[in-house]
C-alpha positions as CSV (number, residue, x, y, z in Angstrom):
1,M,0.3,-0.2,-0.2
2,R,1.4,3.4,-1.1
3,K,1.8,6.1,1.6
4,L,-0.5,8.5,0.2
5,I,0.3,12.2,1.0
6,V,-2.9,14.3,1.8
7,G,-3.1,18.2,1.9
8,L,-5.7,19.1,5.0
9,T,-7.1,22.5,4.7
10,G,-10.0,25.1,6.3
11,V,-10.4,28.8,7.1
12,L,-9.2,29.9,10.5
13,G,-11.9,27.9,13.3
14,S,-13.1,25.2,11.1
15,G,-11.6,22.6,13.0
16,K,-8.8,21.8,10.4
17,S,-6.4,21.4,13.5
18,S,-8.7,19.3,15.7
19,A,-9.2,16.9,12.5
20,A,-5.3,16.6,12.2
21,M,-5.1,15.3,15.8
22,L,-7.8,13.1,15.6
23,L,-6.1,11.4,11.8
24,A,-2.9,11.0,14.3
25,K,-4.6,9.3,16.4
26,Q,-5.7,6.8,14.2
27,G,-2.0,6.2,12.3
28,A,-1.4,9.2,10.7
29,C,1.8,11.4,10.2
30,I,1.4,15.2,10.4
31,V,3.3,18.0,8.8
32,D,2.2,21.1,9.9
33,M,2.7,24.0,7.5
34,D,2.0,26.6,10.3
35,D,4.8,25.0,12.4
36,A,7.5,25.1,9.2
37,G,6.5,28.5,9.0
38,R,7.2,29.4,12.9
39,W,10.3,27.6,12.3
40,V,11.3,29.9,9.1
41,V,10.8,32.9,10.9
42,E,12.8,31.6,14.0
43,H,16.2,30.1,12.3
44,D,16.0,30.9,8.5
45,A,18.5,34.0,8.6
46,Q,18.2,34.9,5.1
47,V,14.2,35.0,5.8
48,L,14.9,37.3,9.2
49,D,17.2,39.4,7.3
50,N,14.5,40.3,4.5
51,I,11.9,40.5,6.7
52,R,14.1,43.0,8.9
53,R,14.9,45.1,5.5
54,V,11.0,45.3,4.4
55,F,9.4,46.1,7.4
56,G,11.7,47.6,10.2
57,P,13.6,47.1,13.0
58,D,10.2,47.7,14.6
59,V,8.6,44.1,14.2
60,F,11.5,42.9,16.3
61,D,12.4,42.9,19.8
62,H,15.8,43.9,21.5
63,H,16.6,40.4,21.3
64,Q,16.2,40.5,17.6
65,K,13.2,38.2,18.0
66,L,10.5,38.6,15.7
67,L,7.5,40.1,16.7
68,R,4.7,38.2,15.3
69,K,1.4,39.5,16.4
70,K,2.9,42.9,15.5
71,L,3.6,42.2,12.5
72,G,0.1,40.0,11.9
73,D,-1.4,43.3,13.0
74,I,0.3,44.8,10.3
75,I,-0.3,42.2,7.2
76,F,-3.9,41.0,7.8
77,S,-5.4,44.5,7.6
78,D,-2.7,45.5,4.3
79,A,-3.2,43.4,1.1
80,H,0.1,44.6,-0.1
81,A,2.3,44.0,3.0
82,L,0.9,40.5,3.3
83,A,1.8,39.7,-0.1
84,Q,5.5,41.0,0.8
85,L,5.7,38.8,3.6
86,N,4.4,35.9,2.1
87,S,6.9,36.6,-1.1
88,I,9.9,36.0,1.4
89,V,8.3,33.3,4.1
90,H,6.6,30.8,1.5
91,P,9.5,29.5,-0.1
92,A,11.4,28.6,2.5
93,M,8.3,27.6,4.3
94,L,7.1,24.9,1.5
95,K,11.2,24.1,1.4
96,R,11.1,22.9,5.0
97,V,7.2,21.1,4.0
98,R,9.0,19.2,1.5
99,A,11.7,18.1,3.7
100,L,9.5,17.0,6.6
101,V,7.4,15.0,4.0
102,E,10.3,13.3,2.7
103,K,11.3,12.3,6.1
104,E,7.9,11.1,7.4
105,K,8.1,8.9,4.0
106,K,11.2,6.8,4.5
107,Q,11.5,7.2,8.4
108,S,7.9,6.7,9.4
109,L,5.8,3.8,10.2
110,C,2.4,6.0,10.1
111,L,-0.4,4.7,7.3
112,Y,-0.4,8.1,5.4
113,I,1.2,11.6,5.5
114,V,-0.9,14.9,6.2
115,V,0.1,18.1,5.3
116,D,-2.2,20.3,7.7
117,A,-2.2,23.5,6.1
118,A,-4.6,26.7,5.6
119,L,-3.0,27.5,2.4
120,I,-2.9,24.1,0.1
121,F,-4.8,25.9,-2.7
122,E,-3.4,29.2,-2.2
123,L,0.2,27.7,-2.7
124,G,-0.9,25.7,-4.9
125,F,0.3,22.8,-2.7
126,E,-2.2,20.5,-3.9
127,K,-0.6,19.3,-6.9
128,E,2.3,17.6,-4.7
129,C,-0.6,15.5,-2.6
130,D,-2.6,12.7,-4.0
131,V,-5.6,14.1,-2.5
132,S,-6.9,17.1,-0.7
133,V,-9.6,17.7,2.1
134,T,-11.5,20.6,3.2
135,I,-13.1,21.1,6.9
136,A,-15.6,23.5,6.7
137,A,-18.0,24.8,9.2
138,P,-20.4,28.1,9.1
139,L,-18.4,31.4,9.4
140,E,-20.0,32.0,13.3
141,Q,-18.5,29.0,14.5
142,C,-15.4,29.8,12.9
143,L,-15.3,33.1,14.8
144,Q,-16.5,32.0,18.1
145,R,-13.4,29.1,18.1
146,A,-11.0,32.0,16.7
147,R,-12.2,34.4,20.2
148,E,-11.3,31.1,22.0
149,K,-7.8,31.3,20.6
150,N,-8.1,35.0,21.8
151,L,-8.3,36.7,18.6
152,T,-11.0,39.8,18.3
153,R,-13.7,39.1,15.7
154,L,-12.1,41.6,13.6
155,Q,-8.8,39.9,13.8
156,A,-10.4,36.4,13.0
157,L,-12.4,38.0,9.7
158,D,-9.3,40.1,8.3
159,R,-7.3,36.1,8.7
160,I,-10.3,34.5,6.9
161,K,-10.5,37.1,4.2
162,S,-6.9,36.8,3.4
163,Q,-7.2,33.5,1.7
164,L,-9.5,32.0,-0.5
165,S,-12.9,32.0,0.5
166,Q,-14.3,28.5,2.0
167,D,-16.9,27.8,-0.6
168,E,-13.8,27.7,-3.2
169,K,-11.6,25.4,-0.7
170,I,-14.8,23.3,-0.8
171,A,-15.4,23.4,-4.6
172,R,-11.8,22.6,-5.0
173,A,-11.1,19.6,-2.1
174,D,-11.1,15.9,-3.1
175,Y,-13.4,15.4,0.1
176,V,-15.2,17.5,2.2
177,I,-15.8,17.5,6.5
178,Y,-18.2,19.6,7.4
179,N,-18.0,20.5,11.2
180,D,-21.3,21.6,11.7
181,A,-22.7,19.1,14.3
182,S,-21.6,17.6,17.6
183,L,-18.1,17.0,18.6
184,E,-19.3,13.1,18.3
185,E,-20.5,13.6,14.9
186,F,-17.5,15.3,14.0
187,Q,-15.1,12.6,15.3
188,Q,-17.3,10.1,13.3
189,R,-17.0,12.2,10.3
190,V,-13.0,12.4,10.6
191,H,-12.8,8.5,10.9
192,D,-14.8,8.0,8.0
193,L,-12.3,10.2,6.0
194,H,-9.5,8.0,7.6
195,A,-11.7,4.7,5.9
196,W,-11.8,6.6,2.8
197,L,-8.1,7.6,3.0
198,L,-7.1,3.8,3.5
199,N,-9.2,3.0,0.4
200,Q,-7.2,5.4,-1.2
201,A,-4.0,3.8,-0.7
202,E,-4.7,0.6,-1.9
203,K,-6.1,1.8,-5.6
């Protein structure tokens, strides 16, 4: 059975990361693209130099550590600034994601590899996956979950609007889970996805 590469996406607050955790419990390896992005803005000197050049020294503290929240407040309300940051971070982030996927392919005993990423389609990364999955939920539920992560409604809306619409993510996915019912129902839907993925790997 081949080791499937699964692109898992969804807007902020959809439950995407919760789905990834449930799949991990059923034998998936998870490569988190957000973690890869955080890694490059903490450890990649070229990325940090370019951020400093474009956004100035004010987005760094006195230890030269990037002030992620301060930078986030700038970019999510300014499409041009977001595009500038993405052009700096995304190439390095994708390079790290690809390296992590290859490592899991060679070393891991997992059933399949899930790339957990809000920007699967925005980055064209679905072309590097065998299947793509979108987790979808009503907007108000997404905003409520975002508030539980200490984001204001406006901050959450800015982040959601900076990505492809949920309808577009649904339309482009090979498989869609609607996170619009009870936790138990969501868990069952993720279990059904797991079974579908195993079936796809055997084809």
